[in-house]
VEXBA-509611 format. One line per 2 residues: their letters; for each residue x, y, z of N, C-alpha, C. Coordinates in Angstrom, 3 decimals. Example, Ala and Ser with C-alpha at 12.3 -4.5 7.8 and 13.67 -1.06 7.14 Angstrom:
<sites>
as	13.190 -5.690 7.800 12.300 -4.500 7.800 13.200 -3.300 7.800; 12.850 -2.250 7.080 13.670 -1.060 7.140 12.900 0.030 7.870
</sites>
This chain:
<sites>
ms	-20.805 13.502 -0.152 -20.408 13.090 1.170 -18.975 13.006 1.423; -18.494 13.261 2.674 -17.124 13.116 2.973 -16.795 11.737 3.402
fi	-15.515 11.502 3.581 -15.198 10.083 4.027 -13.993 10.155 4.906; -13.768 9.036 5.684 -12.665 8.773 6.668 -11.688 8.076 6.054
la	-10.370 8.479 6.182 -9.266 7.659 5.759 -8.754 6.855 6.820; -8.664 5.585 6.746 -8.311 4.669 7.875 -6.757 4.306 7.677
sa	-6.002 5.429 7.552 -4.568 5.195 7.401 -3.729 6.493 7.880; -2.567 6.265 8.434 -1.740 7.426 8.910 -0.761 7.592 7.747
sp	-0.802 6.962 6.644 0.152 7.278 5.540 0.173 8.576 4.936; 1.221 9.383 5.038 1.197 10.661 4.338 1.117 10.442 2.850
rr	1.700 9.408 2.315 1.658 9.098 1.010 0.133 8.969 0.412; -0.502 8.222 1.183 -2.034 8.147 0.777 -2.741 9.441 0.761
rd	-2.478 10.223 1.725 -3.087 11.583 1.731 -2.755 12.445 0.627; -1.478 12.287 0.243 -1.005 13.262 -0.907 -1.537 12.652 -2.234
ll	-1.663 11.284 -2.246 -2.280 10.780 -3.622 -3.762 11.102 -3.738; -4.418 11.072 -2.577 -5.924 11.626 -2.601 -5.871 12.967 -2.905
aq	-5.069 13.900 -2.402 -5.095 15.247 -2.683 -4.766 15.541 -4.203; -3.866 14.693 -4.793 -3.711 14.835 -6.177 -4.869 14.692 -7.019
ig	-5.750 13.976 -6.683 -7.054 13.830 -7.396 -8.162 14.675 -6.879; -7.809 15.496 -5.971 -8.860 16.413 -5.479 -9.710 15.941 -4.340
li	-9.301 14.866 -3.612 -10.157 14.235 -2.553 -9.454 14.388 -1.222; -10.146 15.090 -0.323 -9.434 15.367 1.032 -10.438 14.699 2.021
ps	-9.836 13.739 2.823 -10.672 13.060 3.923 -11.015 14.127 4.950; -12.330 13.799 5.449 -12.718 14.685 6.472 -12.106 14.303 8.016
qi	-11.655 12.994 7.955 -10.924 12.506 9.257 -9.892 11.601 8.786; -8.890 11.535 9.582 -7.754 10.479 9.359 -7.769 9.639 10.753
ip	-8.180 8.420 10.550 -8.268 7.429 11.743 -7.559 6.180 11.462; -6.190 6.100 11.654 -5.566 4.890 11.552 -6.207 3.638 12.162
ad	-6.251 2.566 11.437 -6.844 1.219 12.091 -5.633 0.504 12.685; -5.867 0.120 13.830 -4.823 -0.564 14.588 -5.243 -2.103 14.479
il	-4.693 -2.816 13.562 -5.028 -4.264 13.426 -3.653 -5.082 13.442; -3.804 -6.406 13.584 -2.647 -7.104 13.444 -2.465 -7.395 12.092
ed	-1.265 -7.228 11.552 -1.002 -7.399 10.108 -0.208 -8.667 9.643; -0.090 -9.641 10.545 0.626 -10.889 10.220 -0.195 -11.637 9.263
pi	0.647 -12.157 8.202 -0.165 -13.002 7.318 -0.615 -14.290 8.010; -1.715 -14.945 7.404 -2.212 -16.095 7.896 -1.363 -17.250 7.170
tg	-1.266 -18.381 7.778 -0.302 -19.444 7.352 -0.903 -19.876 5.926; 0.114 -19.680 5.057 -0.240 -20.127 3.458 -0.886 -18.910 2.719
el	-1.167 -17.800 3.365 -1.775 -16.785 2.621 -0.798 -16.056 1.543; -1.246 -15.941 0.352 -0.499 -15.338 -0.679 -0.447 -13.718 -0.508
pg	0.508 -13.100 -1.166 0.688 -11.649 -1.148 -0.647 -10.800 -1.572; -1.240 -11.141 -2.667 -2.506 -10.435 -3.044 -3.605 -10.536 -2.130
ph	-4.144 -11.823 -1.770 -5.128 -11.991 -0.835 -4.835 -11.310 0.457; -3.569 -11.287 1.006 -3.101 -10.672 2.255 -3.480 -9.270 2.178
al	-3.009 -8.570 1.159 -3.251 -7.071 1.024 -4.725 -6.746 1.136; -5.493 -7.563 0.236 -6.933 -7.303 0.194 -7.537 -7.560 1.525
rl	-7.168 -8.667 2.259 -7.793 -8.926 3.561 -7.449 -7.774 4.541; -6.136 -7.367 4.621 -5.861 -6.317 5.444 -6.633 -5.010 5.260
sc	-6.854 -4.707 4.074 -7.435 -3.372 3.716 -8.951 -3.463 4.153; -9.478 -4.712 3.971 -10.875 -4.867 4.435 -11.068 -4.806 5.969
ek	-10.166 -5.421 6.711 -10.117 -5.457 8.013 -9.888 -4.037 8.566; -9.013 -3.372 7.962 -8.761 -1.906 8.422 -10.108 -1.060 8.315
aa	-10.634 -1.227 7.282 -12.050 -0.372 6.942 -12.960 -0.864 8.090; -13.134 -2.149 8.165 -14.176 -2.795 9.092 -13.837 -2.191 10.622
kv	-12.595 -2.213 10.955 -12.246 -1.762 12.262 -12.741 -0.235 12.594; -12.326 0.619 11.701 -12.822 1.958 11.879 -14.382 2.159 11.765
aq	-15.001 1.337 10.910 -16.420 1.390 10.758 -17.076 1.002 12.092; -16.520 0.080 12.894 -17.115 -0.294 14.172 -17.386 0.944 15.050
th	-16.559 2.062 15.007 -16.816 3.249 15.900 -17.301 4.420 14.989; -17.442 4.196 13.757 -17.977 5.406 12.934 -19.057 4.854 11.839
sg	-20.035 4.273 12.500 -21.129 3.718 11.555 -21.749 4.817 10.760; -22.265 4.564 9.685 -23.050 5.641 8.990 -22.112 6.523 8.217
qi	-20.901 6.442 8.260 -19.830 7.117 7.544 -19.090 6.310 6.434; -18.489 6.918 5.434 -17.802 6.340 4.425 -16.412 6.208 4.930
il	-15.902 4.818 4.875 -14.396 4.574 5.305 -13.723 4.122 4.153; -12.476 4.730 4.001 -11.468 4.164 2.874 -10.235 3.598 3.688
as	-9.871 2.420 3.279 -8.662 1.781 3.866 -7.902 1.127 2.677; -6.576 0.920 2.947 -5.700 0.379 1.865 -4.535 -0.304 2.640
dt	-4.072 -1.237 1.994 -2.757 -1.914 2.431 -2.002 -2.306 1.257; -0.670 -2.140 1.265 0.359 -2.502 0.219 1.201 -3.473 0.735
vv	1.440 -4.625 -0.235 2.307 -5.734 0.098 3.204 -5.911 -1.090; 4.516 -6.214 -0.861 5.337 -6.495 -1.913 5.634 -8.094 -1.816
gv	5.485 -8.716 -2.993 5.486 -10.161 -2.940 6.509 -10.593 -4.076; 7.314 -11.548 -3.599 8.288 -12.275 -4.545 7.805 -13.641 -4.588
gr	7.305 -14.102 -5.764 6.693 -15.383 -5.749 5.453 -15.523 -4.766; 5.511 -16.476 -3.886 4.511 -16.670 -2.904 4.928 -16.016 -1.546
ri	6.113 -15.314 -1.569 6.611 -14.796 -0.411 6.210 -13.324 -0.208; 5.755 -12.989 1.052 5.310 -11.740 1.401 6.658 -11.026 2.117
lp	6.919 -9.876 1.649 8.076 -9.137 2.204 7.538 -8.274 3.255; 8.309 -8.006 4.425 7.874 -7.252 5.362 7.860 -5.778 5.178
kt	7.113 -5.116 6.090 7.292 -3.636 6.115 8.629 -3.393 7.025; 9.540 -2.864 6.581 10.885 -2.895 7.080 10.936 -1.961 8.304
ed	11.383 -2.377 9.409 11.444 -1.529 10.696 12.862 -1.317 10.977; 13.776 -2.051 10.512 15.083 -1.955 10.887 15.967 -2.220 9.662
ra	17.340 -1.758 9.820 18.134 -1.763 8.666 18.503 -3.226 8.280; 18.617 -4.108 9.085 18.895 -5.538 8.564 17.652 -6.116 7.781
sa	16.476 -5.879 8.124 15.369 -6.378 7.426 15.422 -5.696 5.949; 15.651 -4.313 5.973 15.664 -3.542 4.699 16.705 -3.975 3.780
et	17.900 -4.413 4.373 19.062 -4.895 3.531 18.660 -6.187 2.994; 18.053 -7.165 3.860 17.698 -8.357 3.356 16.550 -8.446 2.113
cl	15.689 -7.507 2.268 14.747 -7.146 1.209 15.419 -6.785 -0.127; 16.271 -5.811 0.091 16.946 -5.161 -1.085 17.804 -6.219 -1.805
rl	18.452 -7.079 -1.068 19.253 -8.102 -1.614 18.345 -9.205 -2.436; 17.198 -9.446 -1.907 16.331 -10.426 -2.549 15.706 -9.806 -3.845
ls	15.403 -8.482 -3.785 14.737 -7.942 -4.829 15.726 -7.443 -6.059; 17.090 -7.301 -5.569 18.121 -7.057 -6.709 18.169 -7.875 -7.834
gr	17.930 -7.287 -8.845 18.086 -8.021 -10.325 16.856 -8.869 -10.498; 15.798 -8.803 -9.791 14.636 -9.687 -9.816 13.328 -8.928 -10.193
sh	12.323 -9.755 -10.689 11.033 -9.170 -10.822 10.336 -9.456 -9.512; 9.366 -8.606 -9.180 8.562 -8.869 -8.023 7.135 -8.013 -8.409
rv	6.073 -8.237 -7.478 4.848 -7.708 -7.588 4.530 -6.914 -6.477; 3.748 -5.766 -6.544 3.270 -5.031 -5.480 1.710 -5.053 -5.602
ft	1.143 -5.432 -4.487 -0.384 -5.607 -4.433 -0.765 -4.474 -3.459; -1.856 -3.745 -3.869 -2.495 -2.859 -2.918 -3.947 -3.145 -2.930
gv	-4.453 -3.532 -1.773 -5.862 -3.758 -1.615 -6.490 -2.364 -1.157; -7.681 -2.073 -1.693 -8.348 -0.878 -1.343 -9.843 -1.392 -0.920
av	-10.273 -0.785 0.177 -11.674 -1.167 0.690 -12.392 0.097 1.057; -13.614 0.207 0.708 -14.423 1.316 1.100 -15.778 0.668 1.643
id	-16.138 1.250 2.818 -17.363 0.808 3.396 -18.279 2.142 3.291; -19.415 1.879 2.704 -20.298 3.094 2.407 -21.100 3.311 3.723
an	-21.980 4.361 3.683 -22.653 4.795 4.677 -23.706 3.828 5.275; -24.065 2.900 4.319 -25.097 1.813 4.754 -24.332 0.599 5.138
gi	-23.002 0.581 5.336 -22.244 -0.516 5.761 -21.912 -1.687 4.667; -22.031 -1.280 3.359 -21.680 -2.144 2.343 -20.226 -1.962 1.997
lr	-19.472 -3.048 1.910 -18.128 -3.126 1.747 -17.879 -3.440 0.142; -17.081 -2.606 -0.398 -16.569 -2.754 -1.709 -15.095 -2.742 -1.769
sr	-14.515 -3.707 -2.442 -12.985 -3.599 -2.405 -12.427 -4.059 -3.814; -11.156 -3.635 -4.016 -10.428 -4.023 -5.212 -9.008 -4.227 -4.857
ls	-8.330 -4.950 -5.730 -6.931 -5.411 -5.672 -6.128 -4.826 -6.776; -5.252 -4.099 -6.640 -4.277 -3.488 -7.673 -2.989 -4.317 -7.678
et	-2.637 -4.902 -8.809 -1.321 -5.631 -8.878 -0.415 -4.900 -9.943; 0.729 -4.834 -9.551 1.803 -4.094 -10.414 3.005 -4.974 -10.399
rl	3.513 -5.203 -11.746 4.731 -5.940 -11.804 5.904 -4.990 -12.054; 6.937 -5.312 -11.282 8.203 -4.545 -11.449 9.337 -5.230 -11.573
km	10.554 -4.784 -12.162 11.625 -5.324 -12.034 12.758 -4.337 -11.602; 13.602 -4.804 -10.586 14.492 -4.109 -10.123 15.977 -4.338 -10.746
kr	16.668 -3.371 -10.970 18.028 -3.544 -11.613 18.880 -4.358 -10.437; 19.894 -4.833 -10.950 20.954 -5.420 -10.055 21.592 -4.448 -9.267
ls	21.560 -4.448 -7.921 22.109 -3.303 -7.179 23.588 -3.516 -6.830; 24.358 -2.667 -6.964 25.765 -2.671 -6.418 25.695 -2.658 -4.966
er	26.904 -3.030 -4.366 27.056 -2.862 -2.924 27.043 -1.497 -2.536; 27.472 -0.481 -3.314 27.483 0.885 -3.077 25.885 1.532 -3.052
ei	25.262 1.026 -4.124 23.862 1.410 -4.120 22.995 0.879 -2.905; 23.302 -0.381 -2.522 22.600 -0.866 -1.325 22.932 -0.062 0.002
tq	24.240 0.178 0.098 24.702 0.969 1.331 24.165 2.420 1.337; 24.229 3.019 0.197 23.714 4.403 0.055 22.133 4.462 0.330
yl	21.511 3.391 -0.096 19.970 3.441 -0.009 19.721 3.212 1.566; 20.572 2.308 2.160 20.213 1.987 3.582 20.491 3.192 4.448
es	21.501 3.980 4.057 22.027 5.158 4.770 20.928 6.175 4.698; 20.220 6.100 3.541 19.273 7.263 3.369 18.138 7.191 4.255
ge	17.690 5.926 4.856 16.687 5.709 5.711 15.221 5.727 5.140; 15.193 5.987 3.830 13.941 5.777 3.166 13.119 4.464 3.318
wn	13.901 3.428 3.534 13.346 2.133 3.668 12.451 1.996 4.841; 12.616 2.881 5.799 11.930 2.749 7.093 10.252 2.665 6.925
gk	9.738 1.550 7.281 8.310 1.478 7.310 7.726 1.161 6.032; 8.578 0.878 4.908 8.123 0.619 3.645 8.020 -0.952 3.432
ag	6.953 -1.230 2.643 6.751 -2.614 2.261 7.842 -3.024 1.361; 8.531 -4.166 1.594 9.529 -4.657 0.858 10.858 -3.782 0.829
gy	10.974 -2.821 1.807 12.229 -2.134 2.097 12.488 -0.931 1.195; 11.464 -0.556 0.248 11.773 0.520 -0.592 10.641 1.328 -0.921
gi	10.870 2.566 -1.337 9.682 3.432 -1.733 10.074 3.883 -3.095; 9.140 3.602 -4.138 9.416 3.916 -5.595 9.440 5.423 -5.729
qg	8.733 6.152 -4.761 8.653 7.619 -5.015 9.820 8.403 -4.613; 10.819 7.729 -4.054 12.161 8.300 -3.644 13.197 7.830 -4.367
ra	14.346 7.714 -3.750 15.576 7.289 -4.413 15.579 5.966 -5.107; 14.639 5.058 -4.586 14.713 3.674 -5.153 14.009 3.676 -6.457
ga	13.326 4.796 -6.857 12.701 4.874 -8.189 13.780 4.648 -9.296; 14.908 5.058 -8.971 16.033 4.818 -10.014 16.497 3.347 -10.129
fi	16.039 2.541 -9.270 16.306 1.108 -9.333 15.405 0.319 -10.217; 14.221 0.992 -10.439 13.243 0.069 -11.132 13.339 0.514 -12.589
hh	13.617 -0.715 -13.414 13.623 -0.286 -14.844 12.545 -0.924 -15.602; 11.503 -1.505 -14.914 10.417 -1.918 -15.738 9.190 -1.933 -14.709
is	8.054 -1.418 -15.097 6.794 -1.339 -14.294 5.739 -1.569 -15.279; 4.834 -2.381 -14.841 3.512 -2.797 -15.643 2.325 -2.724 -14.560
gs	1.620 -1.743 -14.730 0.449 -1.559 -13.710 0.497 -0.184 -13.123; -0.213 -0.103 -11.843 -0.447 1.227 -11.274 0.792 1.671 -10.471
yt	1.412 2.841 -11.039 2.528 3.360 -10.214 1.857 3.922 -8.848; 0.728 4.647 -8.831 0.215 4.973 -7.569 -0.003 3.806 -6.595
gv	-0.419 2.722 -7.201 -0.618 1.542 -6.447 0.672 1.128 -5.719; 1.807 1.203 -6.291 3.181 0.884 -5.658 3.468 1.921 -4.670
vg	3.051 3.278 -4.783 3.330 4.256 -3.693 2.489 3.954 -2.608; 1.177 3.373 -2.816 0.369 2.953 -1.627 -1.108 3.109 -1.775
lp	-1.552 3.773 -2.977 -2.987 3.839 -3.224 -3.309 4.049 -4.625; -3.829 2.991 -5.197 -4.127 2.967 -6.816 -5.245 3.969 -6.820
vy	-5.030 5.126 -7.484 -6.068 6.196 -7.478 -7.153 5.848 -8.488; -6.935 5.197 -9.384 -8.046 4.867 -10.400 -9.073 4.034 -9.659
et	-8.726 2.890 -8.959 -9.580 1.956 -8.247 -10.260 2.733 -7.042; -9.337 3.732 -6.439 -9.929 4.311 -5.225 -11.002 5.189 -5.565
rn	-10.850 6.031 -6.644 -11.768 6.989 -7.008 -13.044 6.321 -7.416; -13.119 5.191 -8.146 -14.226 4.580 -8.572 -14.899 3.983 -7.329
ll	-14.188 3.503 -6.363 -14.781 2.865 -5.121 -15.491 4.038 -4.381; -14.814 5.118 -4.213 -15.449 6.281 -3.481 -16.651 6.859 -4.106
ha	-16.557 6.859 -5.417 -17.807 7.421 -6.193 -18.958 6.411 -6.082; -18.686 5.004 -6.020 -19.851 4.043 -5.851 -20.278 4.238 -4.480
ag	-19.559 4.584 -3.532 -20.076 4.718 -2.007 -20.752 6.046 -1.904; -20.794 6.909 -2.838 -21.561 8.121 -2.712 -20.668 9.448 -2.483
ve	-19.307 9.372 -2.656 -18.421 10.625 -2.429 -18.601 11.288 -3.856; -18.892 12.640 -3.638 -18.910 13.563 -4.877 -17.582 13.740 -5.209
l	-17.281 13.550 -6.607 -16.050 13.692 -7.217 -15.978 15.035 -8.143
</sites>
């Protein structure tokens, strides 16, 4: 069976293609992504991925839906998806020289409407960034729309000196968990 990807992220499409999976349709889910008061980063990522899958399933019942959401957390704090240079700079300064975690929730709704989900957690440590490194990264524009203000698959990969967990989860889709969920939903691999 084929599946619908409930995401406009080109990184997620690329990661799926790397493991030989091509969605039949791409239908981004338009949901409110604000955290609930007191919500921690991991549960937030998992909730959003489930809500995205459910939103697309409302208009595509009987189809397999895949959705995902990535959140960067520092302690209990959820960092934003940066949409402007100031928020990207705030995130980079907060992450500089510190450990943090990246959570990616993955949700799959099968053709019978059964929801399965998993949460990937990856621990990372960013080097202490110099003023020059911060300025150059901000000028690159790679931070735009990225959770926590950076993308590990680009220039910021050189800032990460320790990673424990799923690299693809940090990019935006943990392929191990995703493949298993899609297989359980009936997608031929």
